[in-house]
Each structure stands twice: as C-alpha cells, then as structure tokens.
C-alpha positions in Angstrom: -26.3 33.9 -21.8 -25.1 30.9 -23.5 -21.0 30.6 -24.4 -18.9 28.0 -25.8 -15.4 27.7 -25.9 -12.6 25.9 -27.7 -9.5 26.6 -26.6 -5.9 25.1 -28.0 -3.4 23.6 -25.4 -5.8 25.3 -22.8 -5.5 28.2 -23.2 -8.1 31.0 -21.9 -8.6 33.6 -24.5 -5.8 33.3 -26.3 -6.2 31.5 -29.5 -3.4 30.0 -32.1 -5.1 28.7 -35.1 -4.2 27.1 -38.3 -5.3 29.9 -41.0 -7.9 29.3 -43.3 -7.9 29.9 -46.8 -10.5 32.4 -48.4 -13.5 32.1 -46.4 -14.2 29.2 -45.0 -11.5 26.3 -45.6 -9.0 25.9 -43.3 -4.8 25.8 -43.8 -2.6 23.7 -42.7 0.9 25.7 -42.0 0.2 28.7 -40.2 -0.8 29.1 -36.4 -2.7 32.7 -36.3 -1.4 35.6 -33.4 -5.0 36.5 -33.1 -7.9 36.6 -29.9 -11.2 37.0 -28.7 -12.7 38.4 -25.5 -15.6 38.8 -24.2 -16.8 41.6 -21.9 -20.4 41.5 -19.9 -22.5 44.6 -20.0 -21.5 47.2 -17.2 -24.4 46.9 -15.4 -27.6 44.4 -14.9 -30.1 44.6 -18.2 -27.9 46.2 -19.7 -28.0 45.6 -23.6 -23.5 47.0 -24.0 -22.0 43.4 -25.0 -19.0 43.6 -27.2 -15.7 41.2 -28.1 -12.4 43.0 -27.8 -10.5 41.7 -30.2 -6.6 41.2 -30.8 -3.4 40.3 -32.8 -0.2 38.9 -31.7 1.0 41.0 -34.8 -0.1 44.8 -33.8 0.6 44.8 -30.5 -0.6 47.6 -28.1 -3.9 47.4 -30.4 -7.3 45.8 -29.2 -10.5 46.2 -30.9 -13.9 46.4 -29.7 -17.0 45.4 -31.6 -20.6 46.0 -30.2 -22.6 42.9 -30.9 -25.6 44.9 -30.2 -27.4 48.7 -30.0 -29.6 50.4 -31.0 -33.3 49.8 -33.3 -33.6 48.5 -36.1 -34.3 50.4 -39.3 -37.5 48.6 -41.0 -39.5 48.6 -44.2 -41.4 46.8 -46.1 -43.4 42.7 -45.6 -43.1 40.5 -43.5 -42.8 36.8 -45.4 -45.6 33.9 -43.6 -44.4 30.9 -45.3 -41.5 29.3 -44.0 -42.2 25.9 -45.3 -38.6 23.8 -46.0 -37.6 27.1 -46.2 -34.0 26.9 -47.8 -32.5 29.6 -45.6 -32.5 27.6 -42.8 -31.0 24.4 -44.4 -28.1 26.5 -45.3 -27.9 27.9 -42.1 -27.5 24.3 -40.3 -25.5 23.9 -43.3 -22.6 26.8 -42.3 -22.9 26.5 -38.6 -21.7 23.1 -38.0 -18.9 24.5 -40.4 -18.2 27.2 -37.7 -18.7 25.1 -35.1 -15.9 22.9 -36.2 -13.1 25.5 -36.8 -11.2 25.3 -33.6 -10.8 27.9 -31.6 -14.4 30.2 -32.8 -15.4 31.8 -30.0 -19.2 31.7 -30.3 -22.1 33.5 -28.1 -26.0 34.4 -28.6 -27.8 37.3 -27.8 -31.8 36.6 -27.7 -33.2 39.8 -29.1 -36.9 38.4 -27.7 -37.3 41.0 -24.9 -35.5 44.0 -26.5 -38.1 47.7 -26.8 -37.9 48.0 -30.6 -37.2 44.6 -31.6 -38.8 42.2 -33.3 -38.7 38.2 -31.2 -35.5 37.0 -32.6 -31.9 34.7 -31.9 -28.5 35.7 -32.8 -25.7 33.5 -32.9 -22.1 35.2 -33.7 -19.2 32.5 -34.2 -15.8 34.2 -34.5 -13.2 32.5 -36.1 -8.8 33.2 -35.4 -7.3 33.7 -38.9 -4.3 34.8 -40.3 -5.6 37.9 -42.1 -7.8 38.3 -39.1 -11.5 37.1 -38.7 -14.3 35.7 -40.6 -17.6 36.1 -38.9 -21.0 34.1 -39.3 -24.5 35.5 -37.9 -27.7 33.2 -37.2 -30.4 35.1 -37.4 -33.7 32.2 -35.7 -36.9 34.3 -35.6 -39.5 33.2 -34.0 -44.0 33.0 -34.4 -43.2 36.8 -35.8 -40.5 37.0 -39.1 -38.9 40.5 -40.5 -39.3 42.4 -43.2 -38.1 43.0 -47.0 -35.7 45.4 -44.8 -34.5 44.4 -41.4 -31.8 46.4 -40.4 -29.0 46.5 -37.6 -26.0 48.0 -37.1 -22.7 46.6 -35.9 -20.1 48.5 -34.4 -16.4 48.4 -34.8 -15.1 50.9 -31.9 -11.4 51.7 -32.3 -10.7 54.2 -29.5 -7.8 54.7 -29.4 -6.3 56.7 -25.8 -8.1 60.3 -26.4 -11.3 59.0 -25.4 -12.9 57.8 -22.2 -12.1 55.2 -19.9 -14.9 52.6 -20.0 -14.2 52.6 -24.0 -10.5 51.7 -24.0 -11.6 48.9 -21.8 -13.0 47.7 -24.8 -10.5 48.9 -27.6 -7.7 50.8 -27.1 -6.5 50.8 -31.2 -3.6 54.2 -31.2 -2.6 52.4 -35.2 -5.9 53.6 -36.6 -8.1 56.3 -34.3 -8.4 59.1 -36.4 -9.6 61.0 -32.4 -5.7 60.8 -31.1 -4.6 61.6 -35.0 -7.1 64.6 -34.7 -6.2 65.6 -30.9 -2.8 65.9 -32.1 -3.4 67.4 -35.5 -6.0 69.7 -34.3 -3.1 71.1 -31.3 -0.9 71.6 -33.8 -3.3 73.7 -36.1 -3.0 71.8 -38.7 -5.7 69.7 -41.6 -7.3 66.6 -40.5 -6.1 63.5 -42.0 -8.6 60.5 -42.7 -7.9 56.9 -41.1 -11.5 56.0 -42.9 -11.5 54.4 -46.9 -14.9 53.3 -48.5 -14.9 52.1 -52.4 -16.7 54.4 -54.6 -16.0 54.2 -58.5 -13.5 51.1 -57.7 -11.2 53.1 -56.3 -10.8 54.1 -52.3 -11.7 57.2 -50.9 -11.4 58.2 -48.1 -14.6 59.6 -45.5 -14.5 63.0 -45.3 -12.2 63.9 -41.8 -14.8 65.3 -39.5 -17.0 64.5 -35.9 -19.7 64.6 -37.6 -22.0 60.9 -38.6 -21.0 60.2 -42.1 -23.3 57.8 -43.8 -23.1 56.3 -47.1 -25.1 54.1 -48.7 -25.0 50.4 -50.6 -26.6 49.2 -53.9 -28.6 47.5 -51.2 -28.8 50.5 -49.4 -29.7 52.9 -52.4 -33.2 50.8 -53.0 -33.5 50.8 -49.7 -34.2 53.9 -48.7 -35.6 54.7 -52.5 -38.2 53.0 -51.6 -39.1 53.4 -47.8 -38.5 57.3 -48.7 -40.7 56.9 -51.7 -38.0 58.3 -54.1 -36.9 61.1 -51.9 -34.1 60.9 -50.3 -33.9 63.8 -49.0 -36.8 62.7 -46.6 -33.9 60.7 -45.3 -31.9 62.5 -42.3 -29.9 60.1 -40.2 -29.4 56.8 -39.5 -28.4 57.0 -36.2 -29.8 57.9 -33.0 -27.5 60.6 -32.2 -29.3 62.7 -34.8 -28.5 64.4 -38.2 -26.1 62.1 -40.3 -24.1 64.0 -42.8 -25.2 61.5 -46.5 -22.0 61.2 -48.3 -22.1 59.6 -52.0 -22.5 56.3 -52.5 -20.7 53.5 -52.2 -19.4 50.3 -54.4 -19.9 48.1 -51.7 -19.7 47.2 -47.6 -16.1 47.2 -47.5 -15.5 49.6 -44.7 -11.3 50.2 -43.7 -9.6 52.0 -41.1 -5.5 51.9 -42.2 -2.9 54.5 -40.6 -1.0 56.6 -40.9 1.8 54.7 -42.7 -0.7 52.6 -45.3 1.5 50.4 -44.2 -1.6 48.4 -41.7 -5.0 48.1 -42.0 -8.6 47.2 -40.4 -12.0 46.9 -42.1 -15.0 44.8 -41.4 -16.9 43.2 -43.7 -21.0 41.7 -44.0 -22.8 40.3 -46.8 -26.5 42.4 -47.3 -24.8 45.5 -46.5 -27.4 48.2 -47.0 -24.9 52.0 -45.7 -21.5 52.7 -43.8 -21.1 54.5 -40.9 -17.8 57.0 -39.3 -17.3 59.0 -36.2 -19.5 59.7 -33.4 -18.4 59.1 -29.4 -16.5 56.5 -29.9 -14.9 56.9 -33.0 -15.6 53.7 -35.3 -16.4 52.3 -37.8 -20.4 50.8 -38.6 -22.0 48.3 -41.0 -25.8 48.4 -40.9 -26.5 45.0 -42.0 -30.1 43.4 -43.4 -31.8 40.4 -41.5 -35.2 40.5 -43.8 -36.8 39.5 -45.4 -37.1 35.7 -42.7 -40.3 33.9 -42.3 -41.4 32.7 -39.3 -39.6 30.0 -37.5 -36.6 30.0 -39.4 -32.9 30.4 -40.0 -30.2 33.1 -41.3 -27.2 33.5 -41.6 -24.9 35.8 -43.1 -21.2 36.0 -43.9 -18.8 38.6 -42.5 -14.8 39.0 -42.3 -13.1 41.1 -39.9 -9.0 42.1 -42.1 -7.0 42.8 -40.0 -3.4 43.1 -42.0 0.1 44.3 -42.6 -0.7 45.6 -45.8 -2.2 48.7 -48.1 -5.7 48.9 -48.6 -5.0 47.9 -52.1 -3.5 45.4 -51.2 -6.4 44.6 -48.3 -8.9 44.9 -51.6 -7.0 42.3 -53.6 -7.7 40.1 -50.6 -12.0 40.8 -50.7 -12.0 40.3 -53.8 -10.6 36.6 -54.0 -13.0 35.9 -50.6 -15.4 37.8 -52.6 -15.8 37.3 -56.1 -19.7 38.2 -56.0 
C-alpha cells in the first residue's frame, strides 16, 4: 500500500489548506477546515478501502468514501494503439499539479489481482479546499486496455446513527442521513422525506424516499445502456450486485447531492464521465458510476471530480458547480 502525505505544521490527519478558486487553482486567503483519514481493510485481503472526510465547520459529521468495490460494467471494444496517447500526456500534467497541492492525500489501489477486473492501477488525489475536496482519479492500464465502456462505481457514504457499528466508524453523518430521518418519520407514522437530489430538466428533483436501489442515467449512461441492450432498455434491470434496480427518468448531468432538512447545508459528489448515479442500499449512500474507458494498453487517464460540502442551499450549490464545470 503506497501512501503519500503532506502536512501543515506537522499535524497528522488534520489538514489546513489554502483554498481554491474553481477546480484547480489555489486561493491565497483562506484556511480550509477539512481533513481526510484512511481506513485500511477490515480484514487482510479485503477489497473494502475507505477514507473518512471531515469538516470542522460542520462538526459531528464524518462522510465515508469507498475507493474500490464490486465489479465493472463492460461494453464495447478495447483500443489497441497507445502510441503517444494524448490521455497519458494530460494525466501526467494533472498529476503534477495535484501532487504539488498543499495537504493533498494520495492513495494507490492495485486492481491487478481483483476478480473480474482488467489489470490496472488507480491513484486517487484528494485535496481539501474551502468548499469541500478536489478529486483526481488516475487510471493506468497495463498490457491490456479498457473497453469503450468500462464503468466503475464510486461510493459516497452518509450513514447516520441508525446504521451498523462498523459503518459508523467510517461515516456518521446525521445531517445528511436519510435512514436516521426515516426511522423517526416511520415511528411517528409520517411520510418519508427525501434528502437526495439530482438535476433533471434543469431543476432539482428529489430521488424517491425509498429503500430500493434508485438509478438515474446521465446522457453518457443512456448511450451506453442503449448500445449494450440493443435499444431495449427494459433488458437492463440492475446496476448493482444487490438485486433489481429501480430506474428513474434520465438526469442532466452527474451531479448528485444530499441536503439537510433545512436546505442550508449540502454535500454533493460529481465526477467527469459519470454514466449513472444511484441512491440507498444497506449503507445510506450515494453512488457515481464512472466510465474509465476506452483506454489503450500502457496508458493513463486522469478523471477530475469534486466533493462539495458547503453551508448553502441546493441552488447555490448548482451555481458553484456551473462555475467550476462550464462544459
């Protein structure tokens, strides 16, 4: 396991960082009250690798992020040529930028011996900033490239006080926990309230407040699923190993968020190249499904993302997201 840390004032696991304007460039005024902690696998050889994210401005909440889980969704051909591949040049440049960030957390996951996966390595860069965390995910292929669609799930865990003990060590997030809220509402025989939202038809829409696995396709996901189902989307019944999924109408983009009940704190996840977003499961999570392909052998791709953790409304979050991702 390779790990590289940078510290300010030699304080371990508690990072202060000069913030950033937009997605890449550092500010010069603010100190950022966020930090990252690594949780090793619960047992030797396990594939569950988690980090916990903290924000001193929003105490008593810790959000979990799972770096590797399940198997990929695969469709299409693998590109063969890697000669002077522009993705590798771009990835190297972005890695240098993120590696130079103060207090960046870096962790490498070796996917070579994982069942059902093409051999590859992933390197995550998580950089605390004033509105959350800037993310970089660098995929490095070996002698075999990745298919046109090679989709990996990323898990954003918001378990509350009602979840199992081992999950609460990674994520205990009462401000954004639907399971905590629903337990209270069920006891009082009230209708359940959704705290999870996506962008659909250029406005926020709530994900249905249900224990079912809810999935929404982005434009890239619709293209992928149309191809792999030969035009019959009803053939695709699940996007998880837990069983059937409930597909909701398509969304505008890969931005997915939880809001607290008062709509004055948000915590959102966004990755470039997102094909689907989903909600729920046993662990009170949001998920992004990210297309890592197509990628030739012995090449790199860098995918940028962002975790927003802000004292603001959903509409203010969307304005910030638009300014960070104008494309």
